[in-house]
C-alpha positions as a Markdown table, in Angstrom:
| # | Residue | x | y | z |
|---|---|---|---|---|
| 1 | Unk | 24.0 | 99.0 | 98.7 |
| 2 | Unk | 22.4 | 100.2 | 95.4 |
| 3 | Unk | 19.3 | 101.6 | 97.3 |
| 4 | Unk | 20.8 | 104.6 | 98.8 |
| 5 | Unk | 21.9 | 106.4 | 95.6 |
| 6 | Unk | 18.6 | 105.4 | 94.1 |
| 7 | Unk | 16.5 | 107.2 | 96.8 |
| 8 | Unk | 18.9 | 110.1 | 96.6 |
| 9 | Unk | 18.2 | 110.3 | 92.8 |
| 10 | Unk | 14.4 | 110.2 | 93.4 |
| 11 | Unk | 14.6 | 113.0 | 95.9 |
| 12 | Unk | 16.7 | 115.2 | 93.6 |
| 13 | Unk | 14.2 | 114.4 | 90.7 |
| 14 | Unk | 11.2 | 115.7 | 92.8 |
| 15 | Unk | 13.2 | 118.7 | 94.0 |
| 16 | Unk | 14.3 | 119.5 | 90.5 |
| 17 | Unk | 10.6 | 119.0 | 89.3 |
| 18 | Unk | 9.3 | 121.5 | 91.8 |
| 19 | Unk | 12.2 | 123.8 | 91.6 |
| 20 | Unk | 11.6 | 124.0 | 87.8 |
| 21 | Unk | 7.9 | 124.5 | 88.3 |
| 22 | Unk | 8.5 | 127.1 | 90.9 |
| 23 | Unk | 11.0 | 129.0 | 88.6 |
| 24 | Unk | 8.5 | 129.5 | 85.9 |
| 25 | Unk | 5.4 | 130.2 | 88.0 |
| 26 | Unk | 6.3 | 133.9 | 88.4 |
| 27 | Unk | 7.2 | 134.4 | 84.8 |
| 28 | Unk | 4.3 | 132.6 | 82.9 |
| 29 | Unk | 2.1 | 135.8 | 82.6 |
| 30 | Unk | 5.0 | 137.9 | 81.3 |
| 31 | Unk | 6.1 | 135.0 | 78.8 |
| 32 | Unk | 2.4 | 134.7 | 77.7 |
| 33 | Unk | 2.1 | 138.6 | 77.2 |
| 34 | Unk | 5.5 | 138.5 | 75.2 |
| 35 | Unk | 4.2 | 135.8 | 72.8 |
| 36 | Unk | 0.7 | 137.1 | 72.3 |
| 37 | Unk | 1.5 | 140.8 | 72.5 |
| 38 | Unk | -2.0 | 141.1 | 74.3 |
| 39 | Unk | -2.8 | 140.9 | 78.1 |
| 40 | Unk | -6.3 | 139.6 | 77.3 |
| 41 | Unk | -5.1 | 137.0 | 74.9 |
| 42 | Unk | -2.4 | 136.0 | 77.3 |
| 43 | Unk | -4.7 | 135.2 | 80.1 |
| 44 | Unk | -7.1 | 133.5 | 77.5 |
| 45 | Unk | -4.4 | 131.1 | 76.4 |
| 46 | Unk | -2.7 | 130.3 | 79.5 |
| 47 | Unk | -5.7 | 128.1 | 80.7 |
| 48 | Unk | -5.8 | 125.9 | 77.5 |
| 49 | Unk | -2.0 | 125.5 | 77.5 |
| 50 | Unk | -2.2 | 124.2 | 81.2 |
| 51 | Unk | -5.1 | 122.1 | 80.5 |
| 52 | Unk | -3.3 | 120.4 | 77.6 |
| 53 | Unk | -0.8 | 119.1 | 80.0 |
| 54 | Unk | -3.4 | 117.6 | 82.4 |
| 55 | Unk | -5.6 | 116.1 | 79.8 |
| 56 | Unk | -2.8 | 114.2 | 78.1 |
| 57 | Unk | -1.3 | 113.0 | 81.2 |
| 58 | Unk | -4.8 | 111.8 | 82.3 |
| 59 | Unk | -5.0 | 109.8 | 78.9 |
| 60 | Unk | -1.5 | 108.4 | 79.0 |
| 61 | Unk | -0.7 | 107.9 | 82.6 |
| 62 | Unk | -2.0 | 104.2 | 82.8 |
| 63 | Unk | 0.2 | 103.2 | 79.8 |
| 64 | Unk | 3.2 | 104.7 | 81.3 |
| 65 | Unk | 2.5 | 102.8 | 84.5 |
| 66 | Unk | 2.4 | 99.6 | 82.5 |
| 67 | Unk | 5.5 | 100.6 | 80.6 |
| 68 | Unk | 7.2 | 100.8 | 84.1 |
| 69 | Unk | 5.9 | 97.3 | 85.0 |
| 70 | Unk | 7.0 | 95.7 | 81.6 |
| 71 | Unk | 10.3 | 97.5 | 80.9 |
| 72 | Unk | 11.5 | 98.6 | 84.3 |
| 73 | Unk | 11.3 | 102.1 | 86.2 |
| 74 | Unk | 14.5 | 103.5 | 85.0 |
| 75 | Unk | 13.8 | 104.2 | 81.3 |
| 76 | Unk | 10.4 | 105.5 | 81.9 |
| 77 | Unk | 11.5 | 107.9 | 84.6 |
| 78 | Unk | 14.5 | 109.2 | 82.5 |
| 79 | Unk | 12.2 | 109.6 | 79.4 |
| 80 | Unk | 9.8 | 111.6 | 81.4 |
| 81 | Unk | 12.6 | 113.9 | 82.8 |
| 82 | Unk | 13.9 | 114.3 | 79.2 |
| 83 | Unk | 10.5 | 115.4 | 77.9 |
| 84 | Unk | 10.0 | 117.7 | 80.8 |
| 85 | Unk | 13.3 | 119.4 | 79.7 |
| 86 | Unk | 12.2 | 119.6 | 76.2 |
| 87 | Unk | 9.0 | 121.4 | 77.4 |
| 88 | Unk | 11.0 | 123.9 | 79.4 |
| 89 | Unk | 13.3 | 124.4 | 76.4 |
| 90 | Unk | 10.3 | 125.0 | 74.1 |
| 91 | Unk | 8.9 | 127.6 | 76.5 |
| 92 | Unk | 12.3 | 129.5 | 76.3 |
| 93 | Unk | 12.3 | 129.3 | 72.3 |
| 94 | Unk | 8.7 | 129.0 | 71.1 |
| 95 | Unk | 7.5 | 132.0 | 69.2 |
| 96 | Unk | 3.8 | 131.1 | 69.3 |
| 97 | Unk | 1.1 | 129.9 | 71.6 |
| 98 | Unk | 0.4 | 126.7 | 69.4 |
| 99 | Unk | 3.9 | 125.6 | 69.5 |
| 100 | Unk | 3.8 | 126.1 | 73.4 |
| 101 | Unk | 0.6 | 124.1 | 73.6 |
| 102 | Unk | 2.0 | 121.3 | 71.4 |
| 103 | Unk | 5.3 | 120.9 | 73.7 |
| 104 | Unk | 3.4 | 121.3 | 76.9 |
| 105 | Unk | 0.9 | 118.7 | 75.8 |
| 106 | Unk | 3.7 | 116.4 | 74.8 |
| 107 | Unk | 5.2 | 116.8 | 78.2 |
| 108 | Unk | 1.9 | 115.9 | 79.8 |
| 109 | Unk | 1.7 | 112.8 | 77.6 |
| 110 | Unk | 5.1 | 111.6 | 79.0 |
| 111 | Unk | 4.7 | 112.9 | 82.5 |
| 112 | Unk | 5.3 | 109.7 | 84.4 |
| 113 | Unk | 7.6 | 111.1 | 87.1 |
| 114 | Unk | 5.2 | 110.8 | 89.9 |
| 115 | Unk | 3.9 | 107.5 | 88.9 |
| 116 | Unk | 7.5 | 106.0 | 88.6 |
| 117 | Unk | 8.8 | 107.6 | 91.8 |
| 118 | Unk | 5.9 | 106.1 | 93.9 |
| 119 | Unk | 6.5 | 102.7 | 92.3 |
| 120 | Unk | 10.3 | 103.0 | 92.7 |
| 121 | Unk | 10.0 | 103.7 | 96.4 |
| 122 | Unk | 7.7 | 100.8 | 96.9 |
| 123 | Unk | 10.5 | 98.7 | 95.1 |
| 124 | Unk | 13.5 | 99.7 | 97.2 |
| 125 | Unk | 11.9 | 100.4 | 100.5 |
| 126 | Unk | 10.5 | 97.8 | 103.2 |
| 127 | Unk | 6.9 | 98.3 | 103.9 |
| 128 | Unk | 7.8 | 99.6 | 107.5 |
| 129 | Unk | 9.9 | 102.4 | 106.0 |
| 130 | Unk | 7.6 | 103.5 | 103.1 |
| 131 | Unk | 5.9 | 106.2 | 105.1 |
| 132 | Unk | 9.0 | 107.9 | 106.0 |
| 133 | Unk | 10.3 | 107.7 | 102.3 |
| 134 | Unk | 7.2 | 109.2 | 101.0 |
| 135 | Unk | 7.5 | 111.8 | 103.7 |
| 136 | Unk | 11.0 | 112.8 | 102.6 |
| 137 | Unk | 9.5 | 113.0 | 99.0 |
| 138 | Unk | 7.0 | 115.4 | 100.3 |
| 139 | Unk | 9.6 | 117.4 | 102.0 |
| 140 | Unk | 11.8 | 118.0 | 99.0 |
| 141 | Unk | 8.5 | 118.7 | 97.1 |
| 142 | Unk | 8.0 | 121.6 | 99.5 |
| 143 | Unk | 11.5 | 122.7 | 99.5 |
| 144 | Unk | 11.5 | 122.9 | 95.7 |
| 145 | Unk | 8.5 | 125.1 | 95.6 |
| 146 | Unk | 10.0 | 127.4 | 98.3 |
| 147 | Unk | 13.2 | 128.0 | 96.5 |
| 148 | Unk | 11.8 | 128.1 | 92.9 |
| 149 | Unk | 9.6 | 131.1 | 92.8 |
| 150 | Unk | 12.2 | 133.3 | 94.4 |
| 151 | Unk | 15.0 | 132.2 | 92.0 |
| 152 | Unk | 12.5 | 132.5 | 89.1 |
| 153 | Unk | 11.7 | 136.1 | 90.0 |
| 154 | Unk | 15.3 | 136.9 | 90.1 |
| 155 | Unk | 16.2 | 135.2 | 86.9 |
| 156 | Unk | 13.1 | 136.7 | 85.2 |
| 157 | Unk | 14.3 | 140.3 | 86.1 |
| 158 | Unk | 17.2 | 139.5 | 83.7 |
| 159 | Unk | 15.3 | 137.9 | 81.0 |
| 160 | Unk | 11.7 | 136.4 | 81.1 |
| 161 | Unk | 12.9 | 133.2 | 79.3 |
| 162 | Unk | 16.1 | 132.6 | 81.2 |
| 163 | Unk | 14.0 | 130.7 | 84.1 |
| 164 | Unk | 12.8 | 128.4 | 81.5 |
| 165 | Unk | 16.5 | 127.9 | 80.1 |
| 166 | Unk | 17.8 | 127.1 | 83.7 |
| 167 | Unk | 14.8 | 124.6 | 84.4 |
| 168 | Unk | 15.6 | 122.9 | 81.2 |
| 169 | Unk | 19.2 | 122.6 | 82.1 |
| 170 | Unk | 18.3 | 121.2 | 85.5 |
| 171 | Unk | 16.0 | 118.6 | 83.9 |
| 172 | Unk | 18.7 | 117.5 | 81.4 |
| 173 | Unk | 21.4 | 117.4 | 84.2 |
| 174 | Unk | 19.1 | 115.2 | 86.2 |
| 175 | Unk | 18.7 | 112.9 | 83.1 |
| 176 | Unk | 22.4 | 112.6 | 82.7 |
| 177 | Unk | 22.8 | 112.0 | 86.5 |
| 178 | Unk | 20.2 | 109.2 | 86.3 |
| 179 | Unk | 22.1 | 107.6 | 83.4 |
| 180 | Unk | 25.2 | 107.3 | 85.3 |
| 181 | Unk | 23.8 | 106.7 | 88.8 |
| 182 | Unk | 20.2 | 105.4 | 88.9 |
| 183 | Unk | 20.1 | 101.6 | 89.2 |
| 184 | Unk | 17.0 | 99.7 | 88.1 |
| 185 | Unk | 14.9 | 99.1 | 91.0 |
| 186 | Unk | 12.9 | 96.2 | 89.5 |
| 187 | Unk | 13.5 | 94.6 | 86.0 |
| 188 | Unk | 10.4 | 94.6 | 83.8 |
| 189 | Unk | 8.3 | 91.4 | 83.8 |
| 190 | Unk | 8.1 | 91.4 | 79.9 |
| 191 | Unk | 4.4 | 90.4 | 80.1 |
| 192 | Unk | 2.2 | 93.3 | 81.3 |
| 193 | Unk | 0.0 | 94.3 | 78.4 |
| 194 | Unk | 0.7 | 97.7 | 76.7 |
| 195 | Unk | -2.8 | 98.2 | 75.2 |
| 196 | Unk | -3.7 | 101.9 | 75.4 |
| 197 | Unk | -6.7 | 101.4 | 77.4 |
| 198 | Unk | -9.2 | 104.0 | 78.5 |
| 199 | Unk | -8.0 | 105.7 | 81.6 |
| 200 | Unk | -11.5 | 105.3 | 82.9 |
| 201 | Unk | -11.1 | 101.6 | 82.5 |
| 202 | Unk | -7.8 | 101.6 | 84.4 |
| 203 | Unk | -9.4 | 103.6 | 87.2 |
| 204 | Unk | -12.3 | 101.2 | 87.1 |
| 205 | Unk | -10.0 | 98.3 | 87.4 |
| 206 | Unk | -8.5 | 99.7 | 90.6 |
| 207 | Unk | -11.8 | 100.9 | 92.1 |
| 208 | Unk | -13.3 | 97.2 | 91.8 |
| 209 | Unk | -10.8 | 95.8 | 94.0 |
| 210 | Unk | -12.1 | 96.1 | 97.5 |
| 211 | Unk | -9.4 | 97.6 | 99.6 |
| 212 | Unk | -7.3 | 99.3 | 96.9 |
| 213 | Unk | -10.6 | 100.7 | 95.5 |
| 214 | Unk | -11.6 | 102.4 | 98.8 |
| 215 | Unk | -8.0 | 103.9 | 98.9 |
| 216 | Unk | -8.2 | 105.1 | 95.4 |
| 217 | Unk | -11.6 | 106.7 | 96.2 |
| 218 | Unk | -10.2 | 108.4 | 99.4 |
| 219 | Unk | -7.2 | 109.7 | 97.4 |
| 220 | Unk | -9.5 | 111.1 | 94.6 |
| 221 | Unk | -11.4 | 112.9 | 97.3 |
| 222 | Unk | -8.1 | 114.2 | 98.7 |
| 223 | Unk | -7.0 | 115.4 | 95.2 |
| 224 | Unk | -10.2 | 117.2 | 94.6 |
| 225 | Unk | -9.7 | 119.2 | 98.0 |
| 226 | Unk | -6.1 | 119.8 | 97.2 |
| 227 | Unk | -6.9 | 121.2 | 93.8 |
| 228 | Unk | -9.4 | 123.7 | 95.2 |
| 229 | Unk | -6.7 | 125.1 | 97.7 |
| 230 | Unk | -4.0 | 125.2 | 95.0 |
| 231 | Unk | -6.5 | 127.2 | 92.6 |
| 232 | Unk | -8.0 | 129.6 | 95.1 |
| 233 | Unk | -6.1 | 130.1 | 98.3 |
| 234 | Unk | -4.2 | 133.2 | 97.0 |
| 235 | Unk | -7.6 | 134.6 | 95.6 |
| 236 | Unk | -9.3 | 134.0 | 99.1 |
| 237 | Unk | -6.6 | 135.8 | 101.2 |
| 238 | Unk | -6.5 | 138.6 | 98.5 |
| 239 | Unk | -10.2 | 139.3 | 98.4 |
| 240 | Unk | -11.3 | 138.3 | 101.9 |
| 241 | Unk | -8.5 | 139.5 | 103.9 |
| 242 | Unk | -6.9 | 142.2 | 101.5 |
| 243 | Unk | -3.4 | 140.7 | 101.5 |
| 244 | Unk | -0.8 | 141.9 | 99.1 |
| 245 | Unk | 1.4 | 139.8 | 97.0 |
| 246 | Unk | 4.4 | 140.1 | 99.2 |
| 247 | Unk | 2.6 | 139.0 | 102.4 |
| 248 | Unk | 0.7 | 136.1 | 100.5 |
| 249 | Unk | 4.1 | 134.9 | 99.0 |
| 250 | Unk | 5.8 | 134.9 | 102.5 |
| 251 | Unk | 2.9 | 133.0 | 104.1 |
| 252 | Unk | 3.0 | 130.4 | 101.3 |
| 253 | Unk | 6.8 | 130.1 | 101.7 |
| 254 | Unk | 6.7 | 129.8 | 105.4 |
| 255 | Unk | 4.0 | 127.1 | 105.1 |
| 256 | Unk | 5.9 | 125.1 | 102.6 |
| 257 | Unk | 9.0 | 125.2 | 104.5 |
| 258 | Unk | 7.3 | 124.1 | 107.6 |
| 259 | Unk | 5.6 | 121.4 | 105.8 |
| 260 | Unk | 8.9 | 120.2 | 104.4 |
| 261 | Unk | 10.6 | 120.1 | 107.8 |
| 262 | Unk | 7.6 | 118.1 | 109.4 |
| 263 | Unk | 7.5 | 115.6 | 106.4 |
| 264 | Unk | 11.4 | 115.0 | 106.6 |
| 265 | Unk | 11.7 | 114.8 | 110.5 |
| 266 | Unk | 8.3 | 113.7 | 112.0 |
| 267 | Unk | 6.2 | 111.8 | 109.6 |
| 268 | Unk | 8.3 | 108.5 | 109.8 |
| 269 | Unk | 8.4 | 108.4 | 113.6 |
| 270 | Unk | 4.8 | 109.2 | 113.9 |
| 271 | Unk | 3.5 | 106.6 | 111.5 |
| 272 | Unk | 5.7 | 103.9 | 113.0 |
| 273 | Unk | 3.7 | 104.7 | 116.3 |
| 274 | Unk | 0.2 | 105.0 | 114.8 |
| 275 | Unk | 0.4 | 102.8 | 111.8 |
| 276 | Unk | -0.6 | 103.6 | 108.2 |
| 277 | Unk | -4.3 | 103.5 | 108.7 |
| 278 | Unk | -4.6 | 105.5 | 111.8 |
| 279 | Unk | -2.1 | 108.2 | 110.3 |
| 280 | Unk | -4.0 | 108.4 | 107.2 |
| 281 | Unk | -7.3 | 109.0 | 108.8 |
| 282 | Unk | -5.7 | 111.6 | 111.2 |
| 283 | Unk | -4.4 | 113.4 | 108.3 |
| 284 | Unk | -7.6 | 113.4 | 106.4 |
| 285 | Unk | -9.5 | 114.6 | 109.5 |
| 286 | Unk | -6.9 | 117.5 | 110.1 |
| 287 | Unk | -7.5 | 118.3 | 106.3 |
| 288 | Unk | -11.2 | 118.5 | 106.8 |
| 289 | Unk | -10.7 | 120.9 | 109.7 |
| 290 | Unk | -8.3 | 123.1 | 107.7 |
| 291 | Unk | -10.6 | 123.4 | 104.7 |
| 292 | Unk | -13.9 | 123.8 | 106.4 |
| 293 | Unk | -12.2 | 126.6 | 108.7 |
| 294 | Unk | -10.5 | 128.3 | 105.9 |
| 295 | Unk | -14.0 | 128.9 | 104.4 |
| 296 | Unk | -14.8 | 131.1 | 107.5 |
| 297 | Unk | -11.4 | 132.5 | 108.2 |
| 298 | Unk | -11.8 | 136.3 | 109.0 |
| 299 | Unk | -8.2 | 137.3 | 110.3 |
| 300 | Unk | -4.5 | 136.7 | 109.6 |
| 301 | Unk | -4.2 | 134.8 | 112.9 |
| 302 | Unk | -7.0 | 132.4 | 111.9 |
| 303 | Unk | -5.1 | 131.8 | 108.6 |
| 304 | Unk | -1.8 | 131.1 | 110.4 |
| 305 | Unk | -3.2 | 128.7 | 112.9 |
| 306 | Unk | -4.9 | 126.9 | 109.9 |
| 307 | Unk | -1.7 | 127.0 | 108.1 |
| 308 | Unk | 0.0 | 125.0 | 111.1 |
| 309 | Unk | -2.9 | 122.5 | 111.2 |
| 310 | Unk | -2.5 | 121.9 | 107.4 |
| 311 | Unk | 1.3 | 121.2 | 108.0 |
| 312 | Unk | 0.3 | 118.5 | 110.4 |
| 313 | Unk | -2.3 | 117.2 | 108.1 |
| 314 | Unk | 0.5 | 116.3 | 105.7 |
| 315 | Unk | 1.0 | 113.1 | 107.6 |
| 316 | Unk | -2.1 | 111.8 | 105.6 |
| 317 | Unk | -0.6 | 111.8 | 102.1 |
| 318 | Unk | 2.6 | 109.8 | 102.9 |
| 319 | Unk | 0.8 | 107.2 | 105.2 |
| 320 | Unk | -1.8 | 106.7 | 102.6 |
| 321 | Unk | 0.5 | 106.2 | 99.7 |
| 322 | Unk | 2.4 | 103.8 | 102.0 |
| 323 | Unk | -0.9 | 101.9 | 102.6 |
| 324 | Unk | -1.6 | 101.8 | 98.9 |
| 325 | Unk | 1.9 | 100.4 | 98.1 |
| 326 | Unk | 1.4 | 97.7 | 100.8 |
| 327 | Unk | -1.8 | 96.4 | 99.3 |
| 328 | Unk | -0.4 | 96.5 | 95.8 |
| 329 | Unk | 1.6 | 93.5 | 94.5 |
| 330 | Unk | 5.2 | 94.0 | 93.5 |
| 331 | Unk | 4.6 | 93.2 | 89.8 |
| 332 | Unk | 1.7 | 95.8 | 89.5 |
| 333 | Unk | 3.1 | 98.9 | 91.4 |
| 334 | Unk | 3.5 | 100.8 | 88.2 |
| 335 | Unk | 0.2 | 99.8 | 86.7 |
| 336 | Unk | -1.6 | 100.9 | 89.8 |
| 337 | Unk | 0.2 | 104.1 | 90.2 |
| 338 | Unk | -0.3 | 105.0 | 86.7 |
| 339 | Unk | -4.1 | 104.7 | 87.2 |
| 340 | Unk | -4.1 | 106.8 | 90.3 |
| 341 | Unk | -2.0 | 109.4 | 88.6 |
| 342 | Unk | -4.8 | 109.4 | 85.8 |
| 343 | Unk | -7.3 | 110.2 | 88.6 |
| 344 | Unk | -5.1 | 113.0 | 90.0 |
| 345 | Unk | -4.6 | 114.4 | 86.5 |
| 346 | Unk | -8.5 | 114.4 | 85.9 |
| 347 | Unk | -8.9 | 116.3 | 89.1 |
| 348 | Unk | -6.2 | 118.8 | 88.1 |
| 349 | Unk | -8.0 | 119.4 | 84.7 |
| 350 | Unk | -11.5 | 119.8 | 86.1 |
| 351 | Unk | -11.5 | 121.0 | 89.5 |
| 352 | Unk | -9.7 | 124.4 | 89.3 |
| 353 | Unk | -12.1 | 125.5 | 86.5 |
| 354 | Unk | -15.1 | 124.4 | 88.7 |
| 355 | Unk | -13.9 | 125.8 | 91.9 |
| 356 | Unk | -13.0 | 129.1 | 90.2 |
| 357 | Unk | -16.5 | 129.4 | 88.8 |
| 358 | Unk | -18.0 | 128.7 | 92.3 |
| 359 | Unk | -15.6 | 131.3 | 93.7 |
| 360 | Unk | -16.8 | 133.9 | 91.2 |
| 361 | Unk | -20.4 | 133.1 | 91.9 |
| 362 | Unk | -20.0 | 133.2 | 95.8 |
| 363 | Unk | -17.8 | 136.2 | 95.9 |
| 364 | Unk | -20.4 | 138.9 | 95.3 |
| 365 | Unk | -22.8 | 137.0 | 97.7 |
| 366 | Unk | -20.4 | 137.7 | 100.7 |
| 367 | Unk | -19.1 | 134.0 | 101.0 |
| 368 | Unk | -16.2 | 133.4 | 98.9 |
| 369 | Unk | -15.0 | 130.5 | 101.2 |
| 370 | Unk | -17.8 | 128.4 | 99.8 |
| 371 | Unk | -15.5 | 126.3 | 97.6 |
| 372 | Unk | -13.2 | 125.7 | 100.7 |
| 373 | Unk | -16.3 | 124.5 | 102.5 |
| 374 | Unk | -17.0 | 122.1 | 99.6 |
| 375 | Unk | -13.3 | 121.0 | 99.7 |
| 376 | Unk | -13.8 | 120.1 | 103.3 |
| 377 | Unk | -16.7 | 118.0 | 102.4 |
| 378 | Unk | -14.5 | 115.9 | 100.1 |
| 379 | Unk | -11.8 | 115.7 | 102.8 |
| 380 | Unk | -14.2 | 114.5 | 105.1 |
| 381 | Unk | -15.6 | 111.9 | 102.9 |
| 382 | Unk | -12.1 | 110.7 | 102.2 |
| 383 | Unk | -11.4 | 110.4 | 105.9 |
| 384 | Unk | -14.6 | 108.3 | 106.3 |
| 385 | Unk | -13.8 | 106.0 | 103.5 |
| 386 | Unk | -10.3 | 105.3 | 105.1 |
| 387 | Unk | -11.8 | 104.8 | 108.6 |
| 388 | Unk | -14.0 | 102.0 | 107.0 |
| 389 | Unk | -11.2 | 100.3 | 105.2 |
| 390 | Unk | -9.3 | 97.4 | 106.6 |
| 391 | Unk | -5.8 | 98.1 | 108.0 |
| 392 | Unk | -2.9 | 97.4 | 105.5 |
| 393 | Unk | -1.2 | 94.1 | 105.0 |
| 394 | Unk | 1.6 | 93.4 | 102.7 |
| 395 | Unk | 0.4 | 92.3 | 99.3 |
| 396 | Unk | 1.1 | 88.9 | 97.9 |
| 397 | Unk | 1.8 | 87.9 | 94.2 |
| 398 | Unk | -0.2 | 89.7 | 91.4 |
| 399 | Unk | -3.8 | 88.6 | 91.4 |
| 400 | Unk | -5.7 | 87.2 | 88.6 |
| 401 | Unk | -7.9 | 90.2 | 88.8 |
| 402 | Unk | -5.0 | 92.6 | 88.5 |
| 403 | Unk | -3.7 | 90.6 | 85.6 |
| 404 | Unk | -6.8 | 90.7 | 83.7 |
| 405 | Unk | -7.3 | 94.3 | 84.2 |
């Protein structure tokens, strides 16, 4: 009886996270301009401020995962949400770029929401239902990003700092709701070591495990491809197809809404029929087709079709996450998810800069889709790794290797 409100809270958490992010995305350039009083300096500082979040998340995610295993999921999740609210409030009040960087970096250091949500779902959901649960997480993720930019633009027209105030209030409200409603999914074991190990060491410990290591490798390939798309899709349709901001925004919103509906309604039934492995391989293969074809897209119709294929490819993320949870012992879900979050944060910190440089190099040479072709190569590599990995079986007690890592 305790699981229903827990899953509802997790869905609300992810939605508010994405709604808050969406609220501020349209306002960041104006805010940076107001703080620096110089458009050039605004663009110059925006990158390092964003990177401060990703770099510190990369460094601390393994420790947050271990904290969730040692002391339970609830305190780590609520602390992460609280620091997210502090970060939004700092954006609303900070007068300098250095203070923005400080608070944004601190929010990254405590950014354990994704780690804990994935571990919590594994705690409260039977293996056969995890793909559906992760699909629901993906659905509210998309819905939050559909609603956020539109609301943020409206609030920003009133005052450029107002969206940050609203985002902070949403985060703090979610903390209060969690304090009252959220049950602990798994009491801490009290023995998981809390040493601040290198994130590379945490990733290495995961990669050394035969099945989990392959799944982590495939996920990292997917993270690389995903970050290329997030960084460059709008640039590609702008420079390759001549789209304006209105059309770009509408197509993005439509794609996100379609993805949310597919994740909520279809992923669970499809994975029940195919199983985690076949669904994950299918999703990775569809992602490969999407990225490779985007590289050569020459018309709006081509983009629309690929948006549809990309929606179907969403089955891969949920089924792969379900697979990972099934080969991970109950006592190490947080530790493993923390290591995987570090890998994702590393991709988010590095790939946008590399992909943007490749785009800038390829654009005057007449092939701006080159970064997407490279993303397709990584997606294909992930599909091959998944295809060569043993099908999932439920994990037993925490292994000696996992304890020692």
